[in-house]
Backbone as JSON, one array per atom type, in Angstrom:
{
  "sequence": "MRLLGCDMTALHSTPGRLAGDLAGYEPTQVWAPLPEKGGNSDHNAVGNTAVALWPDRTTFYSTYTDTGRTVTGVKVEPLPGWTTLKRRAMSCYESQYALSAMRPHFQRGFDEYEVDVNC",
  "N": [[30.37, 2.92, 12.13], [32.66, 1.65, 12.87], [32.94, -0.17, 10.77], [33.62, 1.58, 8.73], [36.08, 2.37, 9.54], [36.42, 4.4, 11.4], [37.64, 6.15, 14.25], [36.17, 7.17, 16.28], [33.69, 7.16, 18.79], [30.28, 6.49, 18.29], [27.88, 9.04, 18.66], [24.92, 9.66, 20.39], [23.27, 12.02, 20.26], [20.92, 14.68, 20.79], [19.9, 17.27, 18.51], [20.15, 19.7, 19.93], [22.02, 19.11, 21.91], [24.28, 18.34, 20.6], [26.48, 20.07, 19.9], [27.69, 20.54, 22.42], [28.43, 17.93, 23.11], [30.35, 17.38, 21.2], [32.28, 19.33, 21.46], [34.77, 18.92, 22.74], [36.39, 17.58, 20.96], [39.09, 17.64, 18.63], [39.36, 17.57, 15.62], [41.26, 17.09, 12.57], [40.19, 17.33, 10.07], [36.89, 17.82, 8.95], [34.02, 16.38, 7.67], [30.85, 17.21, 6.63], [27.25, 17.2, 6.3], [25.79, 19.41, 3.93], [24.08, 22.17, 5.11], [20.89, 22.92, 4.06], [18.07, 24.58, 2.57], [15.02, 23.0, 3.05], [16.26, 20.67, 3.55], [17.15, 17.58, 5.27], [16.39, 17.73, 8.67], [18.03, 16.73, 10.75], [20.45, 16.28, 9.38], [21.01, 18.91, 8.62], [21.37, 20.05, 11.15], [23.71, 18.75, 12.0], [25.55, 19.67, 10.06], [25.46, 22.48, 10.53], [26.36, 22.55, 13.18], [28.95, 21.48, 12.92], [30.3, 23.43, 11.34], [30.09, 25.58, 13.05], [31.64, 24.79, 15.23], [34.13, 24.07, 14.07], [35.08, 25.98, 11.94], [37.18, 26.4, 10.13], [37.91, 23.88, 9.34], [35.9, 22.42, 8.24], [34.35, 20.73, 5.62], [31.8, 20.65, 3.31], [29.37, 18.26, 2.12], [26.94, 17.43, -0.33], [23.58, 16.3, 0.19], [20.4, 15.49, 0.31], [17.21, 17.0, -0.32], [13.81, 18.02, 0.38], [12.91, 17.94, -2.21], [14.45, 16.12, -3.55], [17.58, 14.48, -4.49], [20.48, 16.37, -3.98], [22.7, 17.79, -6.22], [24.71, 19.64, -6.14], [27.82, 21.29, -6.41], [31.16, 19.9, -6.66], [31.72, 16.91, -8.3], [32.86, 14.06, -6.64], [35.33, 11.75, -7.29], [35.09, 8.31, -6.74], [37.15, 6.21, -4.69], [38.83, 3.08, -5.37], [36.8, 0.34, -4.48], [35.22, 1.82, -2.79], [32.42, 2.24, -3.28], [31.3, -0.28, -2.77], [31.96, -0.55, -0.05], [30.5, 1.6, 1.01], [27.88, 0.74, 0.48], [27.79, -1.5, 2.18], [28.07, -0.21, 4.66], [25.75, 1.37, 4.71], [23.87, -0.64, 4.87], [23.69, -1.16, 7.52], [21.71, 0.41, 8.52], [19.03, -0.68, 8.94], [16.43, -0.04, 9.88], [15.89, 2.39, 8.65], [16.02, 1.71, 5.95], [13.8, 0.12, 5.78], [11.7, 1.88, 5.6], [9.49, 3.03, 3.22], [9.66, 5.56, 2.04], [12.3, 6.23, 2.43], [13.82, 4.26, 1.21], [14.55, 4.67, -1.59], [16.81, 6.31, -1.36], [18.73, 4.59, -0.51], [19.05, 2.94, -2.62], [19.82, 4.31, -4.83], [22.29, 5.74, -7.1], [25.66, 6.29, -5.99], [26.96, 8.75, -6.22], [28.93, 11.43, -5.07], [29.17, 14.79, -3.87], [31.25, 17.49, -3.34], [30.99, 20.53, -1.65], [31.8, 23.84, -1.98], [31.36, 26.38, 0.05], [32.3, 28.91, 0.01], [32.32, 30.02, -2.48]],
  "CA": [[31.59, 3.69, 12.17], [33.76, 0.68, 12.9], [33.05, -0.68, 9.42], [34.29, 2.6, 7.92], [37.42, 2.63, 10.06], [36.45, 5.61, 12.22], [38.11, 5.89, 15.6], [35.33, 7.91, 17.21], [32.49, 6.48, 19.23], [29.04, 7.11, 17.82], [27.17, 9.84, 19.65], [23.47, 9.63, 20.23], [22.87, 13.32, 20.78], [19.86, 15.44, 20.15], [20.53, 18.43, 17.88], [20.48, 20.71, 20.93], [23.18, 18.68, 22.74], [25.37, 17.9, 19.74], [27.66, 20.94, 20.02], [28.33, 20.28, 23.7], [29.03, 16.59, 23.08], [31.48, 17.36, 20.27], [33.18, 20.46, 21.7], [36.1, 18.51, 23.18], [37.15, 16.96, 19.88], [39.91, 18.53, 17.8], [39.69, 16.87, 14.38], [42.04, 17.84, 11.58], [39.29, 17.54, 8.94], [35.5, 17.46, 9.24], [33.09, 16.3, 6.54], [29.51, 17.34, 7.19], [26.2, 17.48, 5.31], [25.51, 20.82, 3.64], [22.77, 22.63, 5.57], [20.21, 23.56, 2.96], [16.63, 24.76, 2.7], [14.29, 21.79, 2.71], [17.11, 19.51, 3.84], [16.85, 16.79, 6.46], [16.69, 18.57, 9.83], [19.19, 16.19, 11.47], [21.64, 16.56, 8.57], [21.28, 20.34, 8.73], [21.91, 20.31, 12.49], [25.1, 18.29, 12.02], [26.34, 20.62, 9.26], [25.56, 23.77, 11.25], [27.21, 22.34, 14.36], [30.34, 21.29, 12.47], [30.91, 24.7, 10.92], [30.17, 26.45, 14.23], [32.76, 24.34, 16.07], [35.39, 23.98, 13.33], [34.83, 26.67, 10.67], [38.33, 26.29, 9.23], [38.19, 22.47, 9.06], [34.69, 21.76, 7.77], [34.03, 20.67, 4.2], [30.44, 20.15, 3.17], [28.96, 17.43, 1.0], [25.5, 17.56, -0.52], [22.81, 15.09, 0.46], [19.13, 15.57, -0.36], [16.21, 17.89, 0.26], [12.44, 17.56, 0.15], [12.67, 17.79, -3.64], [15.29, 15.06, -4.11], [19.03, 14.47, -4.31], [21.18, 17.59, -4.36], [23.93, 17.52, -6.96], [25.46, 20.88, -6.14], [29.22, 21.14, -6.06], [32.08, 19.17, -7.53], [31.6, 15.46, -8.13], [34.05, 13.42, -6.08], [35.56, 10.43, -7.87], [35.27, 7.33, -5.68], [38.34, 5.37, -4.65], [38.48, 1.67, -5.59], [36.15, -0.35, -3.36], [34.44, 2.75, -1.98], [30.98, 2.03, -3.44], [30.96, -1.5, -2.04], [32.04, -0.25, 1.39], [29.37, 2.45, 1.37], [26.67, -0.1, 0.52], [27.85, -2.29, 3.41], [27.82, 0.69, 5.8], [24.34, 1.75, 4.7], [23.04, -1.77, 5.26], [23.55, -1.12, 8.98], [20.54, 1.23, 8.84], [17.88, -1.49, 8.56], [15.15, 0.62, 10.17], [15.7, 3.42, 7.64], [15.74, 1.04, 4.68], [12.45, -0.43, 5.84], [10.72, 2.94, 5.31], [9.37, 3.15, 1.76], [10.1, 6.89, 1.61], [13.76, 6.3, 2.53], [14.46, 3.21, 0.41], [15.22, 5.14, -2.81], [18.13, 6.88, -1.04], [19.65, 3.47, -0.33], [19.15, 2.21, -3.87], [20.29, 5.2, -5.9], [23.73, 5.79, -7.31], [26.36, 6.85, -4.84], [27.78, 9.91, -6.54], [29.06, 12.38, -3.96], [29.53, 16.13, -4.32], [31.87, 18.39, -2.35], [30.43, 21.86, -1.85], [32.6, 24.95, -1.46], [30.39, 27.43, 0.39], [32.95, 30.2, -0.11], [32.27, 30.47, -3.87]],
  "C": [[32.78, 2.76, 12.17], [34.01, 0.13, 11.5], [33.81, 0.29, 8.51], [35.68, 2.96, 8.43], [37.54, 3.9, 10.88], [36.89, 5.26, 13.64], [37.31, 6.64, 16.65], [34.12, 7.08, 17.57], [31.26, 7.22, 18.72], [28.38, 7.86, 18.96], [25.68, 9.76, 19.36], [22.91, 10.91, 20.86], [21.61, 13.82, 20.09], [20.53, 16.65, 19.5], [20.94, 19.51, 18.88], [21.7, 20.38, 21.77], [24.42, 18.39, 21.9], [26.62, 18.76, 19.9], [28.4, 20.69, 21.32], [29.03, 18.93, 23.73], [30.29, 16.54, 22.22], [32.57, 18.39, 20.59], [34.6, 20.05, 22.11], [36.96, 17.89, 22.1], [37.91, 18.01, 19.09], [40.31, 17.81, 16.52], [40.52, 17.74, 13.44], [41.19, 18.16, 10.36], [37.91, 17.05, 9.33], [34.71, 17.47, 7.94], [31.7, 16.3, 7.13], [28.5, 17.61, 6.07], [25.99, 18.98, 5.16], [24.14, 21.19, 4.2], [22.07, 23.37, 4.42], [18.71, 23.6, 3.17], [15.92, 23.51, 2.23], [15.08, 20.52, 2.95], [16.64, 18.77, 5.08], [17.28, 17.58, 7.7], [17.88, 18.05, 10.64], [20.48, 16.45, 10.71], [22.01, 18.04, 8.69], [21.88, 20.69, 10.09], [23.37, 19.89, 12.58], [25.98, 19.26, 11.24], [26.53, 21.96, 9.96], [26.46, 23.66, 12.47], [28.67, 22.23, 13.96], [30.99, 22.62, 12.11], [30.99, 25.69, 12.09], [31.38, 26.09, 15.09], [34.11, 24.41, 15.36], [35.27, 24.65, 11.97], [35.97, 26.53, 9.66], [38.65, 24.86, 8.82], [37.0, 21.73, 8.48], [34.56, 21.88, 6.25], [32.66, 20.03, 4.1], [30.31, 19.2, 1.99], [27.45, 17.55, 0.89], [24.82, 16.23, -0.25], [21.5, 15.16, -0.33], [18.22, 16.53, 0.38], [14.84, 17.27, 0.02], [12.16, 17.3, -1.32], [13.55, 16.74, -4.3], [16.77, 15.26, -3.82], [19.63, 15.78, -4.79], [22.48, 17.21, -5.07], [24.74, 18.79, -7.15], [26.91, 20.57, -5.79], [30.01, 20.37, -7.09], [31.95, 17.68, -7.25], [32.94, 14.9, -7.66], [34.18, 12.04, -6.7], [35.82, 9.43, -6.76], [36.59, 6.57, -5.8], [37.92, 3.92, -4.92], [37.9, 1.03, -4.33], [35.22, 0.52, -2.53], [32.94, 2.49, -2.07], [30.53, 0.79, -2.68], [30.96, -1.26, -0.54], [30.86, 0.61, 1.83], [28.07, 1.65, 1.43], [26.64, -0.95, 1.79], [27.53, -1.42, 4.63], [26.34, 1.07, 5.86], [23.43, 0.6, 5.09], [22.88, -1.88, 6.77], [22.29, -0.37, 9.41], [19.25, 0.52, 8.41], [16.55, -0.78, 8.78], [14.87, 1.72, 9.15], [15.34, 2.8, 6.29], [14.32, 0.49, 4.63], [11.38, 0.6, 5.51], [10.67, 3.16, 3.79], [9.85, 4.51, 1.26], [11.62, 7.02, 1.61], [14.47, 5.34, 1.57], [15.13, 3.73, -0.85], [16.62, 5.73, -2.53], [19.17, 5.79, -0.85], [19.91, 2.73, -1.64], [19.72, 3.04, -5.01], [21.8, 5.04, -6.11], [24.4, 6.5, -6.15], [27.3, 7.98, -5.21], [27.77, 10.86, -5.36], [29.57, 13.7, -4.52], [30.09, 16.94, -3.15], [31.4, 19.79, -2.68], [31.32, 22.89, -1.19], [31.64, 26.11, -1.21], [31.01, 28.81, 0.28], [32.93, 30.74, -1.53], [31.15, 31.49, -4.05]]
}
């Protein structure tokens, strides 16, 4: 989070405690993974928690499901230097990269998609 310039301390919550741990925050904008069928359970929990706490401030982005990368929504054009920064941030997750099933997610392209759930 420090590498990305975030001013919030990382929380190590379980999905059941996440809402309580975040309830005191009043962000102006929240970006969260789109909860989707077959999606990563932790990502889905974060997305569901975000929209429950801040329904008017949450924008979803697609991630991946059991069947692969989700490309639903509008492709977001990266800002200059963004891809390099994202690769540096992802390199912090050494234990995830070490898993052969996860490695493709770290090596793929970094296209991002914003999802409007109100459409």
